[in-house]
C-alpha distance (Angstrom), angle and dihedral (degrees) to the residues before:
residue distance angle dihedral
M1 . . .
T2 3.85 . .
T3 3.78 114.6 .
A4 3.79 126.4 -144.8
M5 3.84 89.4 -107.5
D6 3.83 91.0 53.7
T7 3.82 90.8 48.9
S8 3.76 91.4 50.9
S9 3.77 90.2 49.1
V10 3.82 91.9 51.1
M11 3.86 91.6 48.8
K12 3.78 91.1 49.7
H13 3.76 89.9 49.9
K14 3.81 91.6 51.2
R15 3.83 91.9 48.9
N16 3.83 89.6 53.2
E17 3.80 89.8 49.5
L18 3.84 91.1 51.3
T19 3.84 91.3 48.8
S20 3.75 90.3 49.7
T21 3.80 93.9 49.2
S22 3.77 92.4 48.0
T23 3.86 90.8 52.9
T24 3.79 91.5 48.3
D25 3.79 92.8 50.2
Y26 3.84 90.5 49.6
I27 3.79 92.2 60.0
S28 3.80 93.2 32.1
G29 3.75 96.1 -121.4
F30 3.77 99.2 -56.6
D31 3.82 141.3 58.4
L32 3.80 114.6 -98.2
I33 3.79 87.7 -161.3
S34 3.78 120.9 49.0
I35 3.78 125.7 -137.9
E36 3.80 87.7 -102.7
G37 3.79 89.7 57.5
Y38 3.78 99.1 -105.6
R39 3.82 127.7 132.1
Q40 3.78 124.8 -134.0
D41 3.75 92.8 -91.2
G42 3.80 93.3 49.3
R43 3.82 97.6 -102.1
K44 3.72 127.3 127.6
N45 3.80 121.7 -119.6
D46 3.83 93.9 -95.6
E47 3.83 97.5 38.1
L48 3.78 124.7 111.7
R49 3.81 125.1 -138.4
N50 3.83 118.5 -104.7
F51 3.79 110.9 -68.4
R52 3.83 125.7 -156.1
V53 3.77 131.3 159.4
S54 3.82 138.1 -177.2
F55 3.87 126.6 -164.6
N56 3.77 133.2 -148.6
V57 3.78 94.0 25.1
V58 3.89 93.4 143.7
P59 3.79 106.5 55.4
D60 3.83 99.3 -163.3
A61 3.87 92.7 48.3
D62 3.79 123.4 95.7
G63 3.82 88.8 -131.0
S64 3.79 135.3 -2.1
C65 3.77 140.5 175.3
Y66 3.75 132.0 -170.8
M67 3.81 112.2 -158.3
E68 3.77 134.9 -170.7
H69 3.79 113.1 -167.5
G70 3.78 109.4 173.8
N71 3.82 104.6 -52.2
C72 3.80 91.8 -22.9
K73 3.83 113.9 106.0
L74 3.76 122.0 -177.9
L75 3.80 144.0 157.3
A76 3.83 123.6 -136.3
T77 3.82 118.2 -165.8
I78 3.78 130.0 -175.1
Y79 3.85 124.6 -158.5
G80 3.79 118.4 -176.0
P81 2.84 163.7 -45.7
Y82 3.74 90.4 -126.3
E83 3.81 135.0 148.1
G84 3.77 108.0 -68.4
E85 3.82 126.3 -133.5
S86 3.81 93.8 -121.0
R87 3.82 110.9 46.2
S88 3.80 100.8 162.9
N89 3.82 116.4 117.0
Q90 3.79 91.4 -10.4
E91 3.76 112.2 143.5
Q92 3.79 95.6 167.5
A93 3.74 140.0 31.0
V94 3.78 120.7 -81.6
I95 3.79 115.7 -133.3
T96 3.82 120.7 -150.2
C97 3.81 128.7 -172.8
D98 3.79 132.3 -155.9
F99 3.81 118.1 -169.9
S100 3.75 127.4 -172.5
M101 3.79 140.8 158.3
T102 3.75 133.2 -147.5
S103 3.80 115.4 -111.6
Y104 3.81 91.1 -119.0
C105 3.83 98.9 47.2
V106 3.83 95.5 96.8
S107 3.79 134.0 47.9
E108 3.81 91.2 -116.3
R109 3.81 115.6 59.8
R110 3.76 111.1 -113.2
L111 3.82 116.5 -138.2
R112 3.82 90.6 -155.5
T113 3.78 123.7 31.2
F114 3.79 97.2 -173.9
G115 3.79 140.0 23.2
D116 3.84 96.9 35.2
M117 3.78 120.7 130.2
K118 3.80 95.0 -100.1
S119 3.78 92.2 52.2
Q120 3.83 92.1 47.6
K121 3.80 91.3 51.3
L122 3.79 91.0 50.5
Q123 3.78 91.3 47.0
M124 3.83 91.6 53.7
A125 3.80 91.7 45.2
I126 3.84 92.7 52.5
Q127 3.77 90.5 45.0
R128 3.85 93.0 53.1
V129 3.79 92.3 46.9
F130 3.80 95.5 53.8
Q131 3.74 94.7 39.2
Q132 3.78 84.0 65.5
A133 3.86 98.1 38.5
V134 3.87 99.4 45.7
I135 3.77 119.0 75.7
T136 3.75 92.1 -122.2
E137 3.80 94.6 171.3
T138 3.88 87.3 74.3
Y139 3.83 89.6 69.2
P140 3.87 110.4 42.1
K141 3.75 118.6 -175.6
S142 3.77 92.5 14.0
Q143 3.76 139.7 108.5
I144 3.84 134.9 -133.9
D145 3.85 120.0 -161.5
I146 3.79 124.4 -155.1
Y147 3.80 118.7 -160.4
L148 3.80 119.0 -168.2
K149 3.76 124.5 -174.3
I150 3.77 122.5 -176.3
L151 3.83 108.8 -150.4
Q152 3.79 95.7 175.4
S153 3.78 126.6 9.1
D154 3.82 127.8 -144.4
G155 3.80 105.4 176.1
N156 3.75 118.8 -72.5
D157 3.80 110.7 44.4
Y158 3.85 97.6 179.0
C159 3.83 98.0 71.6
P160 3.84 98.0 48.2
C161 3.83 88.2 46.5
V162 3.81 91.6 54.5
N163 3.80 92.7 47.9
A164 3.77 94.9 44.8
T165 3.85 91.9 46.5
T166 3.82 89.7 52.1
L167 3.76 91.3 55.5
A168 3.82 92.0 45.1
F169 3.82 90.5 53.9
I170 3.79 89.4 50.3
N171 3.81 90.0 49.3
A172 3.79 89.0 50.9
G173 3.82 91.2 55.0
I174 3.80 92.6 -122.7
P175 3.81 110.6 149.8
M176 3.79 117.5 -115.7
K177 3.74 132.7 -176.4
D178 3.81 91.6 -123.0
F179 3.82 142.3 -34.2
V180 3.81 111.6 -66.2
C181 3.85 114.4 -139.6
S182 3.77 127.3 -178.2
S183 3.81 132.3 -172.6
T184 3.81 140.8 165.8
V185 3.78 127.6 -134.4
G186 3.78 129.9 -166.6
Y187 3.76 130.5 -161.8
V188 3.83 108.9 -135.2
Q189 3.87 130.0 165.2
N190 3.87 89.1 -7.5
K191 3.81 90.9 -55.0
C192 3.80 135.8 102.6
I193 3.76 117.2 -122.5
I194 3.80 120.6 -169.8
D195 3.80 132.6 -147.0
L196 3.84 98.9 22.4
N197 3.77 120.5 -145.2
Q198 3.82 123.5 -149.4
Q199 3.80 95.2 -87.4
E200 3.85 92.5 50.8
E201 3.79 92.7 43.6
Q202 3.76 92.1 56.3
Q203 3.78 93.5 57.6
K204 3.81 120.0 101.7
S205 3.74 96.1 -111.1
P206 3.83 133.8 119.3
Q207 3.82 112.9 -85.4
L208 3.78 131.6 -168.3
T209 3.84 127.1 -167.2
L210 3.81 117.8 -161.2
T211 3.78 126.8 -172.7
I212 3.81 116.9 -172.0
M213 3.82 146.1 163.3
P214 3.82 95.2 -125.5
Q215 3.87 99.0 -160.6
R216 3.81 94.3 46.1
E217 3.84 89.7 40.7
D218 3.82 89.5 -134.0
I219 3.81 125.8 148.4
V220 3.79 109.3 -134.8
A221 3.82 98.2 177.3
L222 3.82 135.9 -0.4
S223 3.74 132.5 -178.3
C224 3.81 135.4 167.8
E225 3.77 120.4 -163.8
S226 3.82 96.8 -155.1
R227 3.77 142.9 35.0
V228 3.81 108.4 -103.1
H229 3.71 138.0 168.0
H230 3.74 114.0 -85.1
D231 3.87 91.8 -116.8
I232 3.78 91.0 55.3
Y233 3.81 90.2 43.7
N234 3.80 92.0 54.8
E235 3.79 90.1 46.5
M236 3.83 90.4 52.2
L237 3.77 90.4 46.7
D238 3.78 92.8 51.8
A239 3.88 90.8 48.3
A240 3.88 91.0 49.4
T241 3.83 89.9 50.2
R242 3.86 91.5 51.4
A243 3.82 90.1 47.8
N244 3.79 91.7 52.1
L245 3.77 91.1 49.4
Q246 3.89 88.0 54.2
L247 3.79 88.9 49.6
F248 3.81 90.2 48.1
N249 3.75 91.9 55.7
L250 3.81 92.1 49.0
M251 3.81 92.5 47.5
K252 3.74 91.6 47.9
Q253 3.83 92.6 49.9
A254 3.86 88.3 50.8
V255 3.78 91.6 52.9
F256 3.82 92.8 46.9
Q257 3.83 90.1 48.9
Q258 3.83 90.1 51.3
L259 3.80 90.9 50.5
K260 3.82 91.1 50.2
T261 3.80 90.5 50.2
A262 3.86 91.7 49.0
L263 3.77 92.5 48.3
H264 3.81 91.8 47.7
V265 3.82 89.2 53.0
L266 3.76 91.7 50.3
């Protein structure tokens, strides 16, 4: 016969098992951050992935940028400004965005590489960001087209697309209010980690994406994937801001280097 004390002991043991299982599921069976403070790809919590850009990679475009950010590889191309199709009551330029992915850019084969719901949402988000950032009043009754092509994906596509588009606009000579920088932060094992790769993005952890104009100190877009305590939210927001400032410095250096190369050729 099972006594009340035995039953209580069994229930307590089951509760402990449930708690343990929940914790294991949260970190997906392994620690993303080692005891020494390094992530699975060897980076520290506040370290960006490798960053490399090239300009003028599409000769017939008004501006273009090829970017490698970690294992993410993409091409951003700008066409315009040119006379738009609808010119009535248009006091500023209209910005459009077309986003697509190669069929081999992700580990799982995609049946559709454009036109799906995720791509449409990203297109609209990019369009809203640069409708704010570009000085569209300079080009009334005109249109500017953004073409984004993901050649190899490494998790979040939105942030690299924003950063590459910024550099493509600068390469096209289209005036902007400021650089636009975007980065994602995750909260894992009670720590903030910046610039998530695909493995980190797939974990069941709170994630925050911040898009800013760093010199104007303006927030262009902000999203948080989970409900978190306001202290953690502020910590993630601060980490994302610092990550964007790092990106801003890298992007600014890339632009200056391109200018030096162009002047040297001239």
